[in-house]
N, C-alpha and C positions, 0 to 999 in steps of 0.2 A: 503493499499501499503506500503513496504518496505522501509524505508530510508534507503538510502546507506549509509555507512560509509564512516566519515570526514577521508579526503584524495583520496578521488577515487581510482582508479586502479595505483596508481602509490606506488611503494614498498614502497621510502624515506621516502614518505608521510605519510602513513600508518603505520610505523615504527615510526617517529615522534611523532604521534598523539599517539600513544600507549604508548610511554614513556610518555607524559604529562599526559595521564589517570593513570598510574603508581605513577609516582610522586605525583598527586595530592590526589591520593586513601592514598597512605602514611602520606602526611601532615594532612588530615583528621582525619586519624584513631590517629594521635598523639595528633593533636591540636586541632582539631574539624573545621579545618579552609580547603576553598577551594569547599566544598559541591562537591568534586568529578567530574564524567561527566559533572555537569551542569554547570561548570565556565565558564562564556564568553567570546568568542574569544580575548578580548584584554589582559583577564586573562593568558590564556593559551601562548600567546605571552611572555610575561613575563617569563613563566615557562621553555617555550620551551631556552629562551636566557639563563635561569642559568643552563639547562642541558647541551647547547651547549659548554660551556665552561667549564663544568668539563668536558664532553669528550674530547676536543680537551688536557685538562691537564693530564688528564691520561691514551691518546692515545687508545680511546675505542668508542664506537658509544652513540647515545645520549640514545637509550634503554638498552643498559650496563649501561651508567651513573643511567639512572633511577633505574634502579636493584638495585645497591650498594647503594642507597639512606640510608637504614640502618645504612649504617657504615662511609657513610661522613658527616660529622656534619657542616663542611662548607657550601655544598652544599645544606642541607635542611633548615639551617638557612638563607640561601638568598631565597627561596623560601617561607619558610615562612615570612621573611619580604616583600616579592613582594606582597603575599596575604593580609598579613595585612593592608598594604598600599593602595592595589587596592580595600579595603572592603570600600569607601569612604560613606560620609554622607553631606547630608545636614545640615549646620550649627555646621561641625564638630568645635571642641575647640570652645565652645561660648564665653570666656572671648575676644577672641579677636575681636568676630563680635560686642561684647557691649563695646570694648575700640572702636572700629571705631565710632559706632553712637553716643557715648557720648564725645569721646576724640578728633578724628580725625576730623568728616565732620563740628564740630562747628568752628572749625578751619580753616576751606576752605571757600573763599569769599561766600556769597549763590548764585551769578549768574554764579560763573565757573561751566563750563561744563567738569565733572569728567571722566577720563580714569583710567580705571581698566585693569590691565592683570593676568588670572589666567596662571601661567610659569608651563608644567605638569602637565596642567587640568585634567589629564585622561577621565572620561567619562560628566565631566561637574558639577557635583554636587556645585563644590567650585565656579565655574564662575556664577552659576545661583544663590547662594544665597548672593554673593557678589552685585548682581542686584536686588536682593529684599530687601537688606538693604541699597541700594543706591535708591530705589523707595520708602521706604517707608519714608526714610527722603523727600521727597520730590523732589529730587534733578535731574537735567537735566545730564545724564551718559552716555556711552556705556563702555562695558566689552568686552575685548577678550580672549580666553580660547586657550593655544596652547598644544599639545603632538605630542611627536613624531609617537603614535599608529595611525595607520589610523582605527579599528575597534573602539578603543576607540572613536577618534574625531565623526566616524558615529554616535556612541551612544548618544553623546551629543549632536548633530544638532536632533535627533530625539526625544528628552528630553522625555523619557517615562521610569519611573524608578520603581523598587518596592516600596511597600506602607513601608516596614520597612527603604528603604533610609532616610525617612523624618520625626523619631521617634525623633531625637533631633530640630527640627524645631519650633521655638513659633508655636502655633496656630494661630496667627494672622498673620504670615505671610504664613503658611501653604493652611489657606483661601481665602486669595488674592489671590494669585501665583498659586497657584496647582488646580488642578481639578482629582479625584478619579474616573476613569472609569476601569470598568471590573476587579477590584483590582489591576490595575496599578496605577501609580501617573503621571500627563500630566502637564507640565509646561505650563503656559497662555500667548497665542500668544502674548500680550502687551509686556513680558519680551523676548520672544524669538527673538522678534524686535529689543531690543538692548543689547543683548549677545551673539554674534557670536563665531565661532570655527573655527581653521587652523590648517591642520598639518603642524607642524615644530620642526626639530632635536634642538635642544638648542644648543647642539656643535657647531653647523656648524652657526648658526645665531639665532639673538635673535627681536623680533617683534621691530618696531621705535615708540620710545618714541613722547611725552613725560607723562606720568602717573604718576597720582598723587598717584595710591597704586597699589603695587604689589604683588601677592602671590608668593612664591616660597618655596615652601613645600615639605621635603620629596625626591624631584628628587636628591639631593646629593647621597641619598644611592647607587644611580645607576652609581654614575659617582668618579673617582678618583679624587684626589684633582690637580693635575695641569691643569684636563680639569673643573672639578666642580666649583673649585675655579675662573676661567677666565670666566666661564658664568655666577657667580654670578656677578663678577665687571662690566660687560658688561652689564645685567640687571639693577642693580644699576645708569648706566651712561646713561640709558633711562630713569631714574625718572625725572620728572618734579621741578623746586625748589620747594621743601617743600613738595615733594613727599615722601613715604615710602615703604620697600618691606619688607615683611613678612616672614620670615621664621617657620619652626616648630620650637618649643624651643628646640628641644636636638642640634639642626645644627646652633645656634647662636655663641657656640664657634668658631665653624669651620667659620663662617661667618670673625667674629673678627679675625682670623689669615690670612685670605686671605686679610684683610687690609681696609674691612668696616666698616664705623663707626657705633657704636649702638647708638639707642635712645631708653630712657626708657618711654614709653608711659603713662603707670601707673606702681604698685606697680607688676604686675603677667608678661604685656606684653612690648618685647622686639622688636624694629622693627629697619630696617639700613634705613640711607639716602646714596644719590647718592654722588660722589665726587665732593668737593668744595662746598658743598650745607648747610648753615648754616640757612634757614630761613623755619625749620621744625615748630619751637614753642617749639621742646621739648629739656631737658638739654642730 
């Protein structure tokens, strides 16, 4: 049976899908990113957002904007950035996870239920990784992942990933919390019971705390300074006393500029504490 084209019979939708196809093909040709027509829906959504912005800027359609990508350095770099962020992995940035296990958790009372937040969770790898680290430490916990993309949240709830997504995951965690079925990686039910996901646009609202651990990585790539800085401050305000917010390393200077207080967890990892919070136990 022939599969119907994306966009159905709507000419505008078909044109938008064609624009995304052209953009993904171009960045795949240049950088090996995007996997062309095989890109998941949430990646295509991000690419279309960038094309729409370029179209408004230049007074053209998204399809024409895609056709002009060879000469539009700004748009092509934004798409590459979106795809690189979108290529999430379990246990990404291992030094952060190691710091949480060795430096953060031992400082929290052993009987304290830990609340974690993955803000801008994409398809859920970060949230599930936090769950694995907390579960392997024998802690009671709950983890919430939020993202504005409905397709990304649906994928996170499904909890099925490519085997390659777990390449950086320590074997002990992979064996305990994942199962390989038909070439795909499935998160175990034990973890899915304590890791939940919600659609949430952080610009308009942030989840209520208090959280001991918040991950806020790479979201600022998509937010201009006034909006992004305000989101960071609101998230930090939802930290429990002693809680810490973990950004991408490259975003730490921007959070300092937004008025958040940095905390050096170890020689390689910097986090941020909430306003008026002096109880982290770190300098």
